[in-house]
N, C-alpha and C positions, 0 to 999 in steps of 0.2 A: 669458651673455645676448647675444642678437644683435639688431641694430637694422636696419630696412629704411629706406633713403633714397629708394627708388623703389617704385612699385607693381609687384608681381609680375604677370606675364602670367596671364590667366585660363585655368584648366584645368577643363574640364567633368568632371562626375562620372564619366561613361563613360570618358573618357580616363584619369582616375585609377585606375579599376578595371582597365582593360586593362594599365596599367603595373604595378599591383600583382599582377595575375594572372601576368604574365611573371616577376616576382620570386619569386612563390610556386612557380611551375613549376620554377624552378631549385632551390629548397629541396627540393622533392619528389624531384628527381632525386638529390639528395645523401642521401636517405633520411629526411629530417625529417618527422615527422607534423604535418599541418596540420588544424586544426579551425575553420573559419570560422563566423561567427554569421549566421544567416539569420532574418530577421523576415518573417512573413507577415501582411500587413495593417498597420494603423496602431498596434495595440497591441503594445508591446514585450514585456511579460510577461503571462501569463494565470493562472498558479498562485498560490496564497497565498504561497509563499515568494519567487517572482520579483517579484510585485507589492510585497511587503513590503520587499524589498531596494531597489527603485526609490523607493518612498515614503520610506524612510529617507534616501536621498540628497537628496531634494527638501526635507526638513524643515530642513536646515542652510543658513544663509545663506552659509556659506563656499563653497558649490558653485553657487549659483543663477545666477551670471552666465554660466557656461560650459555649463551642462546643456542648454539648448535646442539649441545646435550639436551637442552630443554625441548628442542624440536623432536629429538629422537624419543624422548620419554612420552611426549603427548601423542606422538604417532602410534606407539606400540600399546596405547591404552592404559599407561600408568597412572593417569589422573582419574582416580576412581570416584571422586566426588568433587563437585564445583558449585558453590553457592554464591550468588551475587546479590548484594543489598546496597543500600544507599551509602556510598563512600567506602565500601569494604568488600573484600573477597575472602571467603573461607573455603579451604580445600583440603583433600587428602590425596597423597601420592604414594604409590607403591614403589619402594626402593629396597634396600636391605631390610628395612622395616616399613611399617606404615607411618608415614610422616604427615604431620598436620602443618599446614601453611596458612598464615594470615597476612593479608595485604590491605593496607590502608591507602586510600587515594583522596587527596585534598579536593574539596569542591572548587569549582570555577569561581573566581572572584566576581562580584556583581558587576563592576565596571567592565570587566573583560567580556562577560556574557552579554551585557547590553550592547557592547560594540560589535559582537558577532551577529546579534539580532538585527542591529541597525544596518550593518553591511549586507545582510542577506534579505533585507526587506523587499517584498515584491517578487522574489525569485523562486519561492517554493509555493506551489499551488495547493498541496494537500498533505495531510499527515501521512497518508499511505505512500505518496511519492517520496516523502522525506525518509521513511523507514525503509523503503525499497532501495534508496540510494540513487534514485533517478533524478539527479540534480545537474544543474548547469555547471560547467567547468569552473566558473568564478566562485560558486558556492562551495564546490569541493575544495578548491584551493584555499578558501578562507577558513573553513572548519578544520583543515588539516595543517594549517600554517604553524610552523614551529615557533614556540614561545608564547603566542597569544591566540592559538586555535582552541579546539575543543579537546584534543588528546593531551594526556598528562606528560609532563617532563620528568626525568628522574628525580628532581628535587621535590616533586609533588607525590612521590610514591614511597611508602615505608614497607619494608619487607621483613617477614619473620618466618623461620622454618624451624621445626623441631629436630632436624638432622644435626649430626655432629660437625658438619662442614662450617668453618668459621667465616667463609666468604659472605659478603653482604647479599650477593646474587648467587644462590646455588642452583644446581640443575633442576631441583624439584620446584623452586620458585619460578624459574624460567618456563618449565613445562606448564605451570598454572597460568602464567601470563599469556602463553600461547593458547591455552585452553579458553581464556576469556575471548580471544579473537574468534575461535571456532564457535563459541556460544553466541557471539553477536550475529553470526549467520542466522541463527534461529530466532533470537530475541534482540533485535538492534536497539530497542528502547533501554536495554540495560546500560548502554554507554551513557545516556542521559542521567540515568539513576546513579551511576557511579560518580558522576561529576556534579551531582546535586542540583541539576536544572531541569526545567520543564520544557520538553520538546514542543509542546503546543504554542509556546511563546514565539517560536520561529514562524508559526503559521499565523498567530494572532497579530503579529506586527507587520504582516505582509501588506504592502501598499500604503501604510500610514504616512510614509515620507515621500510618496510619489503622487504625481497628478493622476486623476481618475482614468485618463486615457491610456496610462501606462501599466495599469493594474490588471488588465485582461490577460489571462494565461495564453501562451502560444499553443497553436494546434498540436505541435509535436509533443507537448508535455501533458495533454489532457488524457486521463486514463479511461480506457474502455472497460466494459464489463468483464472481458476475458482476463485482463490483468488483475482486477479485483478478485475474481473467483479463484485464480491461481494462488493469490496471496493468502486468502482465508480458507481455501479448501472447501468452497461452497459452490453450489450451482445457482446462477442467476437466471431467472426466467426472462425470455426474450419479450420485449414490449415493442409496440409500434412506435416509430419515431414521430415526434410532433411536427417535424419538418417535411414529412412526406405528404404531398397534396392528396386530398380525398377525391374519390371518383366523382364525376359530374352527375348532378341529380338529373333524372329523367324529366322531360317536360310534363307538367301537370295535365292530366286528361280533363277535357271540359265536360261537365255534367249538366244536364238540363232536366229539371223536374217537371213531369207532365202529370198532373193529377196527384196520385199517391205513389206513382212509380217513377224511378229514376232511370234515365237512359244514358248510356255512356257512348260517346262518339269519339273514335280514334282519329288522330290527325293524318289525313292522306297526304302523300307528297304532292306538292304543287306542280302542275305541268307547265312547261314553258310554251308560250305562244310563239310559234315559228312563222306565222303568217306575215308576209312582207307589208310594210306600210303601217304597222301597228305602233302604238306608243311605246317608248322604252320603260314606262312605269310598270311595275309588277302587277299582274292581274290578281284580282281578289280571289283567295282560295274558295273552293267550293264549300268547305265546311262552314264558312262564315255566312254564306247565303242560306245554307240549311238551318243553321242555328237561328238566323233571323226569321225565317219562315215558321219555324216551330214556336218561336216566341210570339209571333203575331197570332197564330192559331190559338195558343194558350190564352192570350189576351182577349180574343173573341169569345172563347168558351167561358172565361170568367165574367165577361160582360153579359152574355146570355143567361148565365146562372143568376146573376144579380138582378136582371130584369124579371126573371120568373119568380124570384123570392119576394119582389116588391109587391104589396097588396094594391 
């Protein structure tokens, strides 16, 4: 723990960022990957997962004193690098110096994770839907529930910063925690990585504890191609739907073979017999009689040919 006996000279935000950028440029020359946090506008997080992460931080009184300064730091671009891995976060924040932050997050206990999967069974239709945050209210409430939800409590988070501030939660750490919320807008699967669980298990367990008739997803939750394309930044070719009935086939045209040549007869429309006193039964179409006549002529010709060939 360090103590200041005199006021430190004021350093503007722009000067801090320039100093940090010089340090980051040195790291890049050494081949180190850098992933800064960029906030557009006043809102730090916009997606369900990002906003839920930030809301979870603000619900605990352990963090409330330093969070406002952390929001200011992350908005002005002071988080110059943020790396997320399984159960840990490593970052660099521009302050009076370039400070290094390490945050360790405990994994979700197995029994707790199984309870979450069991409570959400049959309610999540696809991994895309899960990562988009397009969930039923019951699922949202369950994963965000304080104490046994998916988001960590203060007791599950260990904080460390290289700055001289002796507080457990300094403004640099607070900025990094808010930076995680912003990063979840872009990569929501990082939340599951941090908690040491597999998000696919929420999909794999869907419907295991429900009767078959209850496992069919509702029409409002089925994703269309435009939603998938917007998520992955790809163009999906339009395909004909299998549910659209095909056009009716035209009636086959009747063909009669006469000798070696084939003749094609089109079906003329049948004329109605308007004469009074006639039977109500439909008259025989003319093409039927024509076909029969041709058939009889062909039979006679074949008979004549056969008699001529007989010795």
